[in-house]
All heavy atoms as TSV, in Angstrom:
chain	resi	resn	atom	element	x	y	z
A	1	MET	N	N	1.866	-1.196	-0.389
A	1	MET	CA	C	3.293	-1.362	-0.292
A	1	MET	C	C	3.551	-2.584	0.581
A	1	MET	O	O	2.724	-2.976	1.388
A	1	MET	CB	C	3.952	-0.120	0.292
A	1	MET	CG	C	3.611	0.166	1.730
A	1	MET	SD	S	4.422	1.673	2.284
A	1	MET	CE	C	3.808	1.718	3.946
A	2	ARG	N	N	4.707	-3.167	0.420
A	2	ARG	CA	C	5.096	-4.338	1.198
A	2	ARG	C	C	5.843	-3.858	2.443
A	2	ARG	O	O	6.702	-2.976	2.358
A	2	ARG	CB	C	5.980	-5.220	0.341
A	2	ARG	CG	C	6.326	-6.525	0.949
A	2	ARG	CD	C	7.118	-7.322	-0.067
A	2	ARG	NE	N	7.807	-8.376	0.601
A	2	ARG	CZ	C	7.671	-9.648	0.303
A	2	ARG	NH1	N	6.924	-10.007	-0.699
A	2	ARG	NH2	N	8.318	-10.568	0.975
A	3	ALA	N	N	5.526	-4.435	3.595
A	3	ALA	CA	C	6.147	-3.990	4.839
A	3	ALA	C	C	6.147	-5.100	5.870
A	3	ALA	O	O	5.332	-6.028	5.807
A	3	ALA	CB	C	5.399	-2.779	5.391
A	4	ALA	N	N	7.067	-4.994	6.825
A	4	ALA	CA	C	7.039	-5.857	8.008
A	4	ALA	C	C	6.070	-5.213	8.990
A	4	ALA	O	O	6.203	-4.037	9.321
A	4	ALA	CB	C	8.428	-5.978	8.614
A	5	LEU	N	N	5.091	-5.970	9.438
A	5	LEU	CA	C	4.013	-5.427	10.257
A	5	LEU	C	C	4.008	-6.030	11.657
A	5	LEU	O	O	4.161	-7.247	11.819
A	5	LEU	CB	C	2.656	-5.723	9.606
A	5	LEU	CG	C	2.443	-5.199	8.199
A	5	LEU	CD1	C	1.208	-5.837	7.584
A	5	LEU	CD2	C	2.326	-3.696	8.210
A	6	LEU	N	N	3.817	-5.172	12.638
A	6	LEU	CA	C	3.546	-5.626	13.993
A	6	LEU	C	C	2.028	-5.672	14.128
A	6	LEU	O	O	1.363	-4.637	14.081
A	6	LEU	CB	C	4.144	-4.655	15.017
A	6	LEU	CG	C	3.780	-4.914	16.479
A	6	LEU	CD1	C	4.242	-6.287	16.934
A	6	LEU	CD2	C	4.356	-3.820	17.359
A	7	THR	N	N	1.488	-6.873	14.230
A	7	THR	CA	C	0.033	-7.018	14.320
A	7	THR	C	C	-0.428	-7.431	15.712
A	7	THR	O	O	-1.587	-7.266	16.058
A	7	THR	CB	C	-0.481	-8.048	13.301
A	7	THR	OG1	O	0.185	-9.294	13.516
A	7	THR	CG2	C	-0.226	-7.573	11.871
A	8	GLU	N	N	0.519	-7.963	16.509
A	8	GLU	CA	C	0.176	-8.395	17.863
A	8	GLU	C	C	1.415	-8.280	18.748
A	8	GLU	O	O	2.492	-8.765	18.380
A	8	GLU	CB	C	-0.325	-9.844	17.841
A	8	GLU	CG	C	-0.905	-10.322	19.130
A	8	GLU	CD	C	-1.494	-11.729	19.037
A	8	GLU	OE1	O	-1.696	-12.221	17.915
A	8	GLU	OE2	O	-1.750	-12.316	20.096
A	9	ILE	N	N	1.260	-7.633	19.905
A	9	ILE	CA	C	2.377	-7.458	20.834
A	9	ILE	C	C	2.897	-8.825	21.266
A	9	ILE	O	O	2.123	-9.729	21.567
A	9	ILE	CB	C	1.938	-6.631	22.063
A	9	ILE	CG1	C	1.506	-5.228	21.640
A	9	ILE	CG2	C	3.032	-6.572	23.120
A	9	ILE	CD1	C	2.595	-4.395	21.005
A	10	GLY	N	N	4.235	-8.963	21.260
A	10	GLY	CA	C	4.855	-10.200	21.707
A	10	GLY	C	C	4.966	-11.280	20.647
A	10	GLY	O	O	5.496	-12.346	20.908
A	11	LYS	N	N	4.464	-11.004	19.454
A	11	LYS	CA	C	4.514	-11.988	18.360
A	11	LYS	C	C	5.503	-11.507	17.304
A	11	LYS	O	O	5.773	-10.317	17.185
A	11	LYS	CB	C	3.130	-12.156	17.720
A	11	LYS	CG	C	2.068	-12.636	18.671
A	11	LYS	CD	C	2.330	-14.070	19.078
A	11	LYS	CE	C	1.202	-14.544	19.991
A	11	LYS	NZ	N	1.377	-15.900	20.435
A	12	PRO	N	N	6.045	-12.431	16.503
A	12	PRO	CA	C	6.967	-12.023	15.430
A	12	PRO	C	C	6.286	-11.102	14.417
A	12	PRO	O	O	5.062	-11.150	14.227
A	12	PRO	CB	C	7.348	-13.353	14.766
A	12	PRO	CG	C	7.048	-14.404	15.778
A	12	PRO	CD	C	5.892	-13.877	16.582
A	13	LEU	N	N	7.090	-10.267	13.778
A	13	LEU	CA	C	6.584	-9.418	12.701
A	13	LEU	C	C	6.161	-10.299	11.539
A	13	LEU	O	O	6.705	-11.382	11.330
A	13	LEU	CB	C	7.667	-8.444	12.239
A	13	LEU	CG	C	8.223	-7.483	13.286
A	13	LEU	CD1	C	9.332	-6.640	12.683
A	13	LEU	CD2	C	7.138	-6.614	13.864
A	14	THR	N	N	5.180	-9.838	10.790
A	14	THR	CA	C	4.745	-10.547	9.588
A	14	THR	C	C	4.955	-9.630	8.387
A	14	THR	O	O	4.870	-8.413	8.503
A	14	THR	CB	C	3.259	-10.943	9.673
A	14	THR	OG1	O	2.471	-9.771	9.850
A	14	THR	CG2	C	3.005	-11.890	10.828
A	15	VAL	N	N	5.249	-10.231	7.251
A	15	VAL	CA	C	5.392	-9.450	6.025
A	15	VAL	C	C	4.039	-9.408	5.352
A	15	VAL	O	O	3.383	-10.441	5.175
A	15	VAL	CB	C	6.459	-10.064	5.094
A	15	VAL	CG1	C	6.509	-9.322	3.770
A	15	VAL	CG2	C	7.816	-10.048	5.770
A	16	GLY	N	N	3.593	-8.217	5.004
A	16	GLY	CA	C	2.286	-8.074	4.388
A	16	GLY	C	C	2.188	-6.774	3.616
A	16	GLY	O	O	3.168	-6.071	3.415
A	17	GLU	N	N	0.990	-6.465	3.208
A	17	GLU	CA	C	0.708	-5.250	2.444
A	17	GLU	C	C	0.116	-4.192	3.362
A	17	GLU	O	O	-0.665	-4.504	4.259
A	17	GLU	CB	C	-0.269	-5.555	1.309
A	17	GLU	CG	C	0.310	-6.467	0.234
A	17	GLU	CD	C	1.465	-5.831	-0.531
A	17	GLU	OE1	O	1.363	-4.629	-0.878
A	17	GLU	OE2	O	2.461	-6.525	-0.769
A	18	ALA	N	N	0.510	-2.955	3.132
A	18	ALA	CA	C	-0.015	-1.806	3.872
A	18	ALA	C	C	-0.340	-0.708	2.868
A	18	ALA	O	O	0.252	-0.654	1.788
A	18	ALA	CB	C	1.001	-1.312	4.890
A	19	ASP	N	N	-1.281	0.141	3.226
A	19	ASP	CA	C	-1.627	1.263	2.356
A	19	ASP	C	C	-0.450	2.226	2.246
A	19	ASP	O	O	0.268	2.469	3.221
A	19	ASP	CB	C	-2.831	2.020	2.908
A	19	ASP	CG	C	-4.107	1.205	2.865
A	19	ASP	OD1	O	-4.190	0.277	2.033
A	19	ASP	OD2	O	-5.005	1.482	3.673
A	20	ILE	N	N	-0.258	2.788	1.066
A	20	ILE	CA	C	0.742	3.830	0.882
A	20	ILE	C	C	0.187	5.103	1.512
A	20	ILE	O	O	-0.924	5.521	1.199
A	20	ILE	CB	C	1.063	4.049	-0.606
A	20	ILE	CG1	C	1.694	2.782	-1.191
A	20	ILE	CG2	C	1.968	5.255	-0.801
A	20	ILE	CD1	C	1.929	2.838	-2.686
A	21	PRO	N	N	0.939	5.719	2.421
A	21	PRO	CA	C	0.428	6.927	3.066
A	21	PRO	C	C	0.256	8.070	2.071
A	21	PRO	O	O	0.979	8.167	1.082
A	21	PRO	CB	C	1.501	7.277	4.101
A	21	PRO	CG	C	2.549	6.245	4.009
A	21	PRO	CD	C	2.250	5.331	2.882
A	22	VAL	N	N	-0.702	8.920	2.347
A	22	VAL	CA	C	-0.928	10.115	1.527
A	22	VAL	C	C	-0.373	11.301	2.311
A	22	VAL	O	O	-0.833	11.575	3.422
A	22	VAL	CB	C	-2.425	10.312	1.238
A	22	VAL	CG1	C	-2.659	11.594	0.467
A	22	VAL	CG2	C	-2.985	9.107	0.496
A	23	PRO	N	N	0.642	11.989	1.764
A	23	PRO	CA	C	1.231	13.115	2.508
A	23	PRO	C	C	0.247	14.270	2.640
A	23	PRO	O	O	-0.527	14.545	1.729
A	23	PRO	CB	C	2.446	13.505	1.673
A	23	PRO	CG	C	2.193	12.953	0.311
A	23	PRO	CD	C	1.286	11.775	0.474
A	24	GLU	N	N	0.303	14.906	3.789
A	24	GLU	CA	C	-0.506	16.107	4.022
A	24	GLU	C	C	0.312	17.337	3.656
A	24	GLU	O	O	1.497	17.236	3.347
A	24	GLU	CB	C	-0.949	16.146	5.483
A	24	GLU	CG	C	-1.870	14.980	5.831
A	24	GLU	CD	C	-2.388	15.044	7.248
A	24	GLU	OE1	O	-2.316	16.133	7.870
A	24	GLU	OE2	O	-2.882	14.020	7.736
A	25	LEU	N	N	-0.300	18.493	3.691
A	25	LEU	CA	C	0.361	19.747	3.365
A	25	LEU	C	C	1.627	19.892	4.210
A	25	LEU	O	O	1.600	19.703	5.424
A	25	LEU	CB	C	-0.580	20.919	3.623
A	25	LEU	CG	C	-0.062	22.296	3.228
A	25	LEU	CD1	C	0.180	22.354	1.718
A	25	LEU	CD2	C	-1.032	23.376	3.647
A	26	GLY	N	N	2.746	20.165	3.556
A	26	GLY	CA	C	4.013	20.335	4.261
A	26	GLY	C	C	4.773	19.043	4.488
A	26	GLY	O	O	5.854	19.061	5.064
A	27	GLU	N	N	4.217	17.909	4.068
A	27	GLU	CA	C	4.885	16.620	4.218
A	27	GLU	C	C	5.405	16.138	2.868
A	27	GLU	O	O	4.997	16.637	1.818
A	27	GLU	CB	C	3.931	15.569	4.799
A	27	GLU	CG	C	3.485	15.873	6.206
A	27	GLU	CD	C	2.581	14.804	6.770
A	27	GLU	OE1	O	1.897	14.100	6.005
A	27	GLU	OE2	O	2.548	14.672	7.999
A	28	LEU	N	N	6.287	15.159	2.907
A	28	LEU	CA	C	6.907	14.621	1.711
A	28	LEU	C	C	6.813	13.110	1.749
A	28	LEU	O	O	7.071	12.490	2.788
A	28	LEU	CB	C	8.380	15.058	1.660
A	28	LEU	CG	C	9.222	14.576	0.501
A	28	LEU	CD1	C	8.735	15.219	-0.797
A	28	LEU	CD2	C	10.677	14.933	0.747
A	29	LEU	N	N	6.446	12.493	0.654
A	29	LEU	CA	C	6.403	11.041	0.545
A	29	LEU	C	C	7.691	10.585	-0.125
A	29	LEU	O	O	8.034	11.074	-1.203
A	29	LEU	CB	C	5.190	10.598	-0.283
A	29	LEU	CG	C	5.017	9.091	-0.468
A	29	LEU	CD1	C	4.755	8.401	0.866
A	29	LEU	CD2	C	3.883	8.814	-1.437
A	30	ILE	N	N	8.415	9.683	0.521
A	30	ILE	CA	C	9.647	9.157	-0.057
A	30	ILE	C	C	9.537	7.644	-0.196
A	30	ILE	O	O	8.792	6.992	0.541
A	30	ILE	CB	C	10.892	9.517	0.788
A	30	ILE	CG1	C	10.786	8.946	2.195
A	30	ILE	CG2	C	11.110	11.016	0.820
A	30	ILE	CD1	C	12.043	9.087	3.004
A	31	ARG	N	N	10.270	7.096	-1.147
A	31	ARG	CA	C	10.321	5.644	-1.308
A	31	ARG	C	C	11.488	5.127	-0.474
A	31	ARG	O	O	12.624	5.521	-0.674
A	31	ARG	CB	C	10.532	5.251	-2.762
A	31	ARG	CG	C	10.664	3.744	-2.924
A	31	ARG	CD	C	10.753	3.355	-4.345
A	31	ARG	NE	N	9.454	3.693	-4.936
A	31	ARG	CZ	C	9.138	3.447	-6.191
A	31	ARG	NH1	N	9.998	2.896	-7.004
A	31	ARG	NH2	N	7.954	3.776	-6.651
A	32	VAL	N	N	11.195	4.261	0.463
A	32	VAL	CA	C	12.205	3.694	1.344
A	32	VAL	C	C	12.652	2.366	0.757
A	32	VAL	O	O	11.837	1.498	0.472
A	32	VAL	CB	C	11.644	3.499	2.778
A	32	VAL	CG1	C	12.658	2.813	3.673
A	32	VAL	CG2	C	11.229	4.841	3.365
A	33	ARG	N	N	13.942	2.231	0.555
A	33	ARG	CA	C	14.513	0.996	0.008
A	33	ARG	C	C	14.627	-0.079	1.079
A	33	ARG	O	O	14.380	-1.244	0.829
A	33	ARG	CB	C	15.887	1.264	-0.591
A	33	ARG	CG	C	15.878	2.257	-1.711
A	33	ARG	CD	C	15.443	1.595	-2.961
A	33	ARG	NE	N	15.542	2.558	-4.065
A	33	ARG	CZ	C	15.098	2.289	-5.250
A	33	ARG	NH1	N	14.552	1.140	-5.513
A	33	ARG	NH2	N	15.183	3.193	-6.202
A	34	THR	N	N	15.071	0.325	2.247
A	34	THR	CA	C	15.212	-0.615	3.367
A	34	THR	C	C	15.253	0.189	4.657
A	34	THR	O	O	15.454	1.401	4.632
A	34	THR	CB	C	16.490	-1.470	3.208
A	34	THR	OG1	O	16.497	-2.503	4.186
A	34	THR	CG2	C	17.739	-0.624	3.339
A	35	TYR	N	N	15.035	-0.468	5.753
A	35	TYR	CA	C	15.087	0.215	7.037
A	35	TYR	C	C	15.566	-0.754	8.102
A	35	TYR	O	O	15.549	-1.969	7.912
A	35	TYR	CB	C	13.729	0.826	7.424
A	35	TYR	CG	C	12.611	-0.165	7.610
A	35	TYR	CD1	C	12.335	-0.699	8.860
A	35	TYR	CD2	C	11.800	-0.548	6.548
A	35	TYR	CE1	C	11.299	-1.595	9.043
A	35	TYR	CE2	C	10.754	-1.437	6.729
A	35	TYR	CZ	C	10.507	-1.965	7.972
A	35	TYR	OH	O	9.490	-2.845	8.151
A	36	GLY	N	N	16.018	-0.192	9.211
A	36	GLY	CA	C	16.516	-1.012	10.303
A	36	GLY	C	C	15.534	-1.058	11.456
A	36	GLY	O	O	14.787	-0.117	11.698
A	37	ILE	N	N	15.541	-2.183	12.130
A	37	ILE	CA	C	14.767	-2.346	13.360
A	37	ILE	C	C	15.764	-2.203	14.506
A	37	ILE	O	O	16.721	-2.966	14.592
A	37	ILE	CB	C	14.096	-3.732	13.420
A	37	ILE	CG1	C	13.162	-3.961	12.234
A	37	ILE	CG2	C	13.382	-3.942	14.746
A	37	ILE	CD1	C	11.920	-3.115	12.254
A	38	CYS	N	N	15.565	-1.206	15.363
A	38	CYS	CA	C	16.497	-0.975	16.468
A	38	CYS	C	C	15.915	-1.559	17.762
A	38	CYS	O	O	14.804	-2.080	17.794
A	38	CYS	CB	C	16.801	0.515	16.619
A	38	CYS	SG	S	15.429	1.476	17.254
A	39	ARG	N	N	16.673	-1.450	18.825
A	39	ARG	CA	C	16.247	-2.011	20.106
A	39	ARG	C	C	14.961	-1.347	20.602
A	39	ARG	O	O	14.122	-2.017	21.209
A	39	ARG	CB	C	17.368	-1.867	21.136
A	39	ARG	CG	C	17.088	-2.566	22.426
A	39	ARG	CD	C	16.961	-4.085	22.227
A	39	ARG	NE	N	16.105	-4.618	23.273
A	39	ARG	CZ	C	15.327	-5.681	23.140
A	39	ARG	NH1	N	15.294	-6.357	22.017
A	39	ARG	NH2	N	14.591	-6.090	24.126
A	40	THR	N	N	14.783	-0.050	20.352
A	40	THR	CA	C	13.543	0.610	20.767
A	40	THR	C	C	12.340	-0.036	20.077
A	40	THR	O	O	11.305	-0.279	20.709
A	40	THR	CB	C	13.592	2.119	20.440
A	40	THR	OG1	O	14.705	2.691	21.111
A	40	THR	CG2	C	12.315	2.818	20.876
A	41	ASP	N	N	12.476	-0.332	18.778
A	41	ASP	CA	C	11.398	-1.017	18.064
A	41	ASP	C	C	11.106	-2.373	18.698
A	41	ASP	O	O	9.949	-2.772	18.845
A	41	ASP	CB	C	11.770	-1.220	16.587
A	41	ASP	CG	C	11.925	0.083	15.831
A	41	ASP	OD1	O	11.055	0.958	15.980
A	41	ASP	OD2	O	12.916	0.217	15.091
A	42	LEU	N	N	12.162	-3.091	19.085
A	42	LEU	CA	C	11.966	-4.401	19.704
A	42	LEU	C	C	11.293	-4.284	21.063
A	42	LEU	O	O	10.511	-5.159	21.448
A	42	LEU	CB	C	13.301	-5.143	19.813
A	42	LEU	CG	C	13.941	-5.493	18.473
A	42	LEU	CD1	C	15.290	-6.170	18.684
A	42	LEU	CD2	C	13.029	-6.357	17.618
A	43	HIS	N	N	11.566	-3.200	21.801
A	43	HIS	CA	C	10.852	-2.973	23.064
A	43	HIS	C	C	9.357	-2.801	22.800
A	43	HIS	O	O	8.525	-3.286	23.576
A	43	HIS	CB	C	11.401	-1.736	23.787
A	43	HIS	CG	C	12.679	-1.971	24.520
A	43	HIS	ND1	N	12.824	-2.890	25.525
A	43	HIS	CD2	C	13.899	-1.394	24.369
A	43	HIS	CE1	C	14.058	-2.873	25.986
A	43	HIS	NE2	N	14.738	-1.970	25.284
A	44	ILE	N	N	9.003	-2.124	21.715
A	44	ILE	CA	C	7.589	-1.969	21.358
A	44	ILE	C	C	6.996	-3.326	21.013
A	44	ILE	O	O	5.914	-3.689	21.484
A	44	ILE	CB	C	7.426	-0.970	20.193
A	44	ILE	CG1	C	7.806	0.439	20.653
A	44	ILE	CG2	C	5.995	-1.006	19.644
A	44	ILE	CD1	C	7.892	1.466	19.540
A	45	VAL	N	N	7.707	-4.102	20.184
A	45	VAL	CA	C	7.231	-5.442	19.798
A	45	VAL	C	C	7.027	-6.315	21.033
A	45	VAL	O	O	6.041	-7.054	21.135
A	45	VAL	CB	C	8.225	-6.103	18.815
A	45	VAL	CG1	C	7.889	-7.567	18.590
A	45	VAL	CG2	C	8.255	-5.356	17.492
A	46	ASP	N	N	7.952	-6.233	21.983
A	46	ASP	CA	C	7.888	-7.069	23.185
A	46	ASP	C	C	6.871	-6.577	24.207
A	46	ASP	O	O	6.576	-7.271	25.176
A	46	ASP	CB	C	9.266	-7.136	23.852
A	46	ASP	CG	C	10.276	-7.900	23.018
A	46	ASP	OD1	O	9.863	-8.687	22.134
A	46	ASP	OD2	O	11.493	-7.712	23.251
A	47	GLY	N	N	6.341	-5.354	24.008
A	47	GLY	CA	C	5.365	-4.816	24.948
A	47	GLY	C	C	5.990	-4.100	26.125
A	47	GLY	O	O	5.316	-3.826	27.113
A	48	ASP	N	N	7.294	-3.802	26.043
A	48	ASP	CA	C	7.983	-3.110	27.136
A	48	ASP	C	C	7.684	-1.612	27.159
A	48	ASP	O	O	7.944	-0.956	28.170
A	48	ASP	CB	C	9.502	-3.294	27.009
A	48	ASP	CG	C	9.914	-4.753	27.108
A	48	ASP	OD1	O	9.192	-5.542	27.748
A	48	ASP	OD2	O	10.965	-5.106	26.535
A	49	LEU	N	N	7.199	-1.069	26.059
A	49	LEU	CA	C	6.825	0.340	25.959
A	49	LEU	C	C	5.321	0.418	25.729
A	49	LEU	O	O	4.689	-0.578	25.375
A	49	LEU	CB	C	7.592	1.010	24.817
A	49	LEU	CG	C	9.109	1.096	25.013
A	49	LEU	CD1	C	9.781	1.655	23.769
A	49	LEU	CD2	C	9.448	1.950	26.224
A	50	PRO	N	N	4.729	1.597	25.894
A	50	PRO	CA	C	3.280	1.719	25.697
A	50	PRO	C	C	2.845	1.131	24.352
A	50	PRO	O	O	3.522	1.268	23.339
A	50	PRO	CB	C	3.044	3.228	25.736
A	50	PRO	CG	C	4.170	3.764	26.555
A	50	PRO	CD	C	5.342	2.876	26.269
A	51	THR	N	N	1.711	0.461	24.379
A	51	THR	CA	C	1.203	-0.216	23.196
A	51	THR	C	C	0.782	0.786	22.129
A	51	THR	O	O	-0.049	1.655	22.385
A	51	THR	CB	C	-0.015	-1.098	23.568
A	51	THR	OG1	O	0.386	-1.995	24.598
A	51	THR	CG2	C	-0.499	-1.884	22.374
A	52	PRO	N	N	1.355	0.666	20.939
A	52	PRO	CA	C	0.977	1.560	19.833
A	52	PRO	C	C	-0.303	1.069	19.170
A	52	PRO	O	O	-0.775	-0.037	19.444
A	52	PRO	CB	C	2.160	1.415	18.873
A	52	PRO	CG	C	2.619	0.002	19.093
A	52	PRO	CD	C	2.398	-0.275	20.566
A	53	ASP	N	N	-0.845	1.911	18.299
A	53	ASP	CA	C	-1.959	1.461	17.477
A	53	ASP	C	C	-1.449	0.352	16.562
A	53	ASP	O	O	-0.361	0.449	15.999
A	53	ASP	CB	C	-2.505	2.609	16.624
A	53	ASP	CG	C	-3.165	3.689	17.467
A	53	ASP	OD1	O	-3.655	3.365	18.567
A	53	ASP	OD2	O	-3.191	4.847	17.028
A	54	LEU	N	N	-2.208	-0.698	16.442
A	54	LEU	CA	C	-1.828	-1.829	15.594
A	54	LEU	C	C	-2.793	-1.956	14.432
A	54	LEU	O	O	-3.965	-1.623	14.586
A	54	LEU	CB	C	-1.823	-3.121	16.414
A	54	LEU	CG	C	-0.854	-3.152	17.597
A	54	LEU	CD1	C	-1.003	-4.461	18.355
A	54	LEU	CD2	C	0.577	-2.952	17.154
A	55	PRO	N	N	-2.384	-2.431	13.283
A	55	PRO	CA	C	-1.019	-2.827	12.953
A	55	PRO	C	C	-0.109	-1.617	12.831
A	55	PRO	O	O	-0.561	-0.500	12.602
A	55	PRO	CB	C	-1.158	-3.545	11.614
A	55	PRO	CG	C	-2.376	-2.970	10.993
A	55	PRO	CD	C	-3.284	-2.598	12.138
A	56	ARG	N	N	1.172	-1.861	13.007
A	56	ARG	CA	C	2.185	-0.804	12.974
A	56	ARG	C	C	3.387	-1.295	12.180
A	56	ARG	O	O	3.715	-2.474	12.228
A	56	ARG	CB	C	2.604	-0.462	14.394
A	56	ARG	CG	C	3.630	0.631	14.495
A	56	ARG	CD	C	3.935	0.918	15.962
A	56	ARG	NE	N	4.708	2.116	16.126
A	56	ARG	CZ	C	4.231	3.335	16.199
A	56	ARG	NH1	N	2.938	3.518	16.107
A	56	ARG	NH2	N	5.016	4.371	16.351
A	57	ILE	N	N	4.021	-0.389	11.460
A	57	ILE	CA	C	5.246	-0.709	10.742
A	57	ILE	C	C	6.396	-0.158	11.573
A	57	ILE	O	O	6.598	1.052	11.621
A	57	ILE	CB	C	5.253	-0.087	9.331
A	57	ILE	CG1	C	4.065	-0.571	8.524
A	57	ILE	CG2	C	6.570	-0.408	8.625
A	57	ILE	CD1	C	3.867	0.152	7.208
A	58	PRO	N	N	7.127	-1.013	12.277
A	58	PRO	CA	C	8.244	-0.513	13.081
A	58	PRO	C	C	9.420	-0.132	12.187
A	58	PRO	O	O	9.475	-0.518	11.020
A	58	PRO	CB	C	8.591	-1.709	13.977
A	58	PRO	CG	C	8.157	-2.893	13.199
A	58	PRO	CD	C	6.968	-2.454	12.382
A	59	GLY	N	N	10.335	0.617	12.745
A	59	GLY	CA	C	11.545	0.984	12.010
A	59	GLY	C	C	11.533	2.439	11.618
A	59	GLY	O	O	10.687	2.873	10.867
A	60	HIS	N	N	12.464	3.176	12.144
A	60	HIS	CA	C	12.576	4.597	11.807
A	60	HIS	C	C	13.958	4.916	11.255
A	60	HIS	O	O	14.251	6.054	10.947
A	60	HIS	CB	C	12.277	5.470	13.037
A	60	HIS	CG	C	13.162	5.176	14.205
A	60	HIS	ND1	N	12.806	4.287	15.179
A	60	HIS	CD2	C	14.391	5.625	14.529
A	60	HIS	CE1	C	13.774	4.203	16.067
A	60	HIS	NE2	N	14.761	5.001	15.697
A	61	GLN	N	N	14.805	3.909	11.132
A	61	GLN	CA	C	16.140	4.097	10.586
A	61	GLN	C	C	16.102	3.663	9.125
A	61	GLN	O	O	16.202	2.485	8.813
A	61	GLN	CB	C	17.153	3.285	11.399
A	61	GLN	CG	C	17.181	3.729	12.848
A	61	GLN	CD	C	18.028	2.830	13.712
A	61	GLN	OE1	O	18.339	1.707	13.368
A	61	GLN	NE2	N	18.408	3.336	14.868
A	62	ILE	N	N	15.917	4.638	8.240
A	62	ILE	CA	C	15.660	4.322	6.842
A	62	ILE	C	C	16.867	4.605	5.953
A	62	ILE	O	O	17.774	5.335	6.328
A	62	ILE	CB	C	14.440	5.098	6.302
A	62	ILE	CG1	C	14.707	6.603	6.302
A	62	ILE	CG2	C	13.190	4.765	7.096
A	62	ILE	CD1	C	13.669	7.422	5.584
A	63	VAL	N	N	16.833	3.997	4.779
A	63	VAL	CA	C	17.817	4.249	3.737
A	63	VAL	C	C	17.030	4.658	2.499
A	63	VAL	O	O	16.095	3.968	2.101
A	63	VAL	CB	C	18.652	2.991	3.427
A	63	VAL	CG1	C	19.599	3.241	2.269
A	63	VAL	CG2	C	19.405	2.534	4.671
A	64	PHE	N	N	17.363	5.807	1.920
A	64	PHE	CA	C	16.669	6.227	0.700
A	64	PHE	C	C	17.670	6.849	-0.258
A	64	PHE	O	O	18.787	7.180	0.123
A	64	PHE	CB	C	15.501	7.176	1.005
A	64	PHE	CG	C	15.907	8.474	1.650
A	64	PHE	CD1	C	16.129	9.597	0.867
A	64	PHE	CD2	C	16.045	8.567	3.015
A	64	PHE	CE1	C	16.495	10.796	1.465
A	64	PHE	CE2	C	16.410	9.765	3.617
A	64	PHE	CZ	C	16.640	10.873	2.834
A	65	GLN	N	N	17.278	6.992	-1.475
A	65	GLN	CA	C	18.155	7.529	-2.523
A	65	GLN	C	C	17.588	8.835	-3.024
A	65	GLN	O	O	16.432	8.904	-3.431
A	65	GLN	CB	C	18.240	6.526	-3.673
A	65	GLN	CG	C	19.108	6.985	-4.808
A	65	GLN	CD	C	19.173	5.942	-5.919
A	65	GLN	OE1	O	18.494	4.937	-5.867
A	65	GLN	NE2	N	19.981	6.198	-6.911
A	66	LEU	N	N	18.400	9.885	-2.977
A	66	LEU	CA	C	17.994	11.178	-3.538
A	66	LEU	C	C	18.282	11.164	-5.019
A	66	LEU	O	O	19.380	10.813	-5.455
A	66	LEU	CB	C	18.757	12.316	-2.881
A	66	LEU	CG	C	18.458	12.582	-1.407
A	66	LEU	CD1	C	19.382	13.672	-0.871
A	66	LEU	CD2	C	17.010	12.983	-1.224
A	67	LEU	N	N	17.305	11.521	-5.815
A	67	LEU	CA	C	17.458	11.547	-7.265
A	67	LEU	C	C	17.615	12.983	-7.720
A	67	LEU	O	O	16.808	13.839	-7.372
A	67	LEU	CB	C	16.252	10.901	-7.947
A	67	LEU	CG	C	16.000	9.447	-7.563
A	67	LEU	CD1	C	14.719	8.957	-8.200
A	67	LEU	CD2	C	17.170	8.573	-7.955
A	68	GLY	N	N	18.666	13.274	-8.480
A	68	GLY	CA	C	18.919	14.620	-8.947
A	68	GLY	C	C	18.252	14.885	-10.289
A	68	GLY	O	O	17.582	14.028	-10.857
A	69	ASN	N	N	18.445	16.073	-10.807
A	69	ASN	CA	C	17.866	16.458	-12.101
A	69	ASN	C	C	18.628	15.822	-13.227
A	69	ASN	O	O	19.772	15.698	-13.287
A	69	ASN	CB	C	17.896	17.978	-12.262
A	69	ASN	CG	C	16.970	18.625	-11.241
A	69	ASN	OD1	O	16.111	17.965	-10.689
A	69	ASN	ND2	N	17.179	19.899	-11.000
């Protein structure tokens, strides 16, 4: 899948390819159309918060479409 990736703390995000996650029991895989980067994400990018495992796809504010029957 195509995603904005944090590959190095303090550096700009790069657009690249990432593996599509495989949902585990009790989880759901959804297709995200777009997502927002909030100030908390920018604190992670800037290194102001504990360093996450890298590479990382920041953004937890998503937009998705529910498809009916």
